[in-house]
C-alpha positions as a Markdown table, in Angstrom:
| # | Residue | x | y | z |
|---|---|---|---|---|
| 1 | Unk | -5.1 | 1.5 | -0.8 |
| 2 | Unk | -6.5 | 2.9 | 2.4 |
| 3 | Unk | -4.3 | 4.5 | 5.0 |
| 4 | Unk | -4.3 | 5.3 | 8.6 |
| 5 | Unk | -2.2 | 7.6 | 10.8 |
| 6 | Unk | 0.1 | 6.0 | 13.4 |
| 7 | Unk | 2.9 | 7.2 | 15.6 |
| 8 | Unk | 6.3 | 6.9 | 14.1 |
| 9 | Unk | 8.8 | 6.1 | 16.9 |
| 10 | Unk | 7.8 | 9.2 | 18.8 |
| 11 | Unk | 8.6 | 11.4 | 15.8 |
| 12 | Unk | 5.0 | 12.4 | 14.9 |
| 13 | Unk | 2.5 | 10.7 | 12.7 |
| 14 | Unk | 2.9 | 9.1 | 9.3 |
| 15 | Unk | 0.7 | 7.1 | 7.0 |
| 16 | Unk | 0.8 | 3.4 | 6.5 |
| 17 | Unk | -1.5 | 1.1 | 4.6 |
| 18 | Unk | -4.5 | -0.3 | 6.4 |
| 19 | Unk | -3.9 | -3.7 | 7.8 |
| 20 | Unk | -6.5 | -5.1 | 5.4 |
| 21 | Unk | -4.0 | -4.3 | 2.6 |
| 22 | Unk | -0.9 | -5.6 | 4.5 |
| 23 | Unk | 1.1 | -8.6 | 3.5 |
| 24 | Unk | 0.9 | -11.6 | 5.9 |
| 25 | Unk | 4.5 | -11.0 | 7.0 |
| 26 | Unk | 3.8 | -7.4 | 7.9 |
| 27 | Unk | 0.6 | -8.5 | 9.8 |
| 28 | Unk | 2.6 | -11.1 | 11.8 |
| 29 | Unk | 5.3 | -8.6 | 12.7 |
| 30 | Unk | 2.6 | -6.1 | 13.9 |
| 31 | Unk | 0.9 | -8.7 | 16.0 |
| 32 | Unk | 4.3 | -9.5 | 17.7 |
| 33 | Unk | 4.8 | -5.8 | 18.3 |
| 34 | Unk | 1.3 | -5.6 | 19.9 |
| 35 | Unk | 2.1 | -8.6 | 22.1 |
| 36 | Unk | 5.2 | -7.0 | 23.4 |
| 37 | Unk | 3.4 | -3.7 | 24.0 |
| 38 | Unk | 0.7 | -5.5 | 26.0 |
| 39 | Unk | 3.4 | -7.4 | 28.0 |
| 40 | Unk | 5.3 | -4.2 | 28.7 |
| 41 | Unk | 2.2 | -2.6 | 30.0 |
| 42 | Unk | 1.6 | -5.4 | 32.5 |
| 43 | Unk | 5.2 | -5.9 | 33.7 |
| 44 | Unk | 6.2 | -4.3 | 37.0 |
| 45 | Unk | 10.0 | -4.7 | 36.6 |
| 46 | Unk | 11.4 | -1.7 | 34.8 |
| 47 | Unk | 14.2 | -3.6 | 33.0 |
| 48 | Unk | 11.7 | -6.2 | 31.7 |
| 49 | Unk | 9.4 | -3.4 | 30.6 |
| 50 | Unk | 12.3 | -1.7 | 28.7 |
| 51 | Unk | 13.2 | -5.0 | 27.1 |
| 52 | Unk | 9.7 | -5.5 | 25.9 |
| 53 | Unk | 9.6 | -1.9 | 24.5 |
| 54 | Unk | 12.9 | -2.6 | 22.6 |
| 55 | Unk | 11.4 | -5.8 | 21.2 |
| 56 | Unk | 8.2 | -3.9 | 20.2 |
| 57 | Unk | 10.3 | -1.3 | 18.4 |
| 58 | Unk | 12.3 | -4.1 | 16.7 |
| 59 | Unk | 9.1 | -5.8 | 15.5 |
| 60 | Unk | 7.8 | -2.5 | 14.2 |
| 61 | Unk | 11.1 | -2.1 | 12.3 |
| 62 | Unk | 10.7 | -5.6 | 10.8 |
| 63 | Unk | 7.2 | -4.7 | 9.7 |
| 64 | Unk | 8.5 | -1.6 | 8.0 |
| 65 | Unk | 11.2 | -3.7 | 6.3 |
| 66 | Unk | 8.6 | -6.0 | 5.0 |
| 67 | Unk | 6.7 | -3.1 | 3.6 |
| 68 | Unk | 9.7 | -1.9 | 1.8 |
| 69 | Unk | 10.3 | -5.3 | 0.3 |
| 70 | Unk | 6.7 | -5.5 | -0.8 |
| 71 | Unk | 6.9 | -2.1 | -2.4 |
| 72 | Unk | 10.1 | -3.1 | -4.3 |
| 73 | Unk | 8.4 | -6.3 | -5.3 |
| 74 | Unk | 5.5 | -4.4 | -6.8 |
| 75 | Unk | 7.7 | -2.2 | -8.9 |
């Protein structure tokens, strides 16, 4: 399984599987996180930007949750 480094909630870098190796559920959650990140970058209202950032973090958490489920399922 290939890995890449990515920021972990502002707490440094950690490894995750390459997207090629990801389950569809993980990929979908990461796409949603990217959508919210892009929207946050384009929004001028600070409250809306913060809401988008919270949603981005939630989708990243969902992706991590799916990764755990997939690892348990492999065992």
